[in-house]
N, C-alpha and C positions, 0 to 999 in steps of 0.2 A: 922018288921027284918030289914028290909033295916038300918033305923035308928040306932037300934044296933049293926048291923053289923059295921056301920062307926066310932060309937062311942069307941067300941071295938080295931078298928083299924087303929085311927085316924096316930097315931104316926108311923105304918108302908104307911099308903096312904103320908104322909108329906115327908118322908126319900125317898121313890119312886120318890114322883115329883121334889125333891131337886136333885137329883141321874140323873133325866133325865132332866133335864137341865144344872147340870152340864156337861152330858156328851153331847148334844148338844152343848154347850160352847168351849169343848173343841176340837170337831171336827172340827167347822168353823175355830179357832183357828191354827190347827191344817191344815188344806187347804189352809189359807192364806200363813201358813209359807211354806208349799211344793210349793205351787206359786209364793212365794217369790225366793227360791233358782232356782226352775225352770230358774224363767227371769236372775238369776242371773248369773245361769250356761249358758246362751245363751248370753248372755253380754260377758261374761271371751272368752267362744267361739271366740265370732266376735273381741272381741280387741287378741286373740293371733292372727289370720287370718291376722287382720290389720299390728298388729307389723311383723309379718312373711314379708311380702309384703311392706313394708316400708321399713325392711333391705334389702331387696333383690333389692329395686330400689335406695338405697343408696352402697349398691356393684357396680352396674352397674353403678352407673354417677362417683362413685370412679376410675372404669376400664375403662372408659372411658376416663376418664378427664386425667389419668395418659400413656393410650396412648397419647393422644393429645400435652400430657407436652411433651413425650420421642419425638414423631415424630416430635415437633416442634425444641428442643434439637437438634436432627439430621439436620435442616437445610432443613427437607423433607415438601414442604405446600401442606399437602391434609386437605380440611375443608370437615366436617363431614355436610352430609345434610338431610334435614327431607324427603322429597321426592324421590322417586326410580329416576335411573340414566334411567333404563330401563322399556318398559309396556309390556308384552307377549300376543299379542292377537291369540287365537285359532281359525283358518282360516276354518279348515278342521273338517270335521267330524271322528270319527273313525265305522268303520265297523263291 
């Protein structure tokens, strides 16, 4: 009975195996493509933030240079420092 069953349904069984293999291959390729899309989206988001940061830095430097240029043109001798002029220390506690 088992042998007759396989003889009668050999085309169906082969078709079923081919469909199963094709389905597994398709799912693996689909998963790889989704992972790549997620990675590219993450890279794009990071690139946008970096570009925004760079643009703000350029704008900040441009404004600072413009202010320094105008001060020099006006004959005012002011220098930009990297360290604060005053240090504020808290000596009393709040109650």
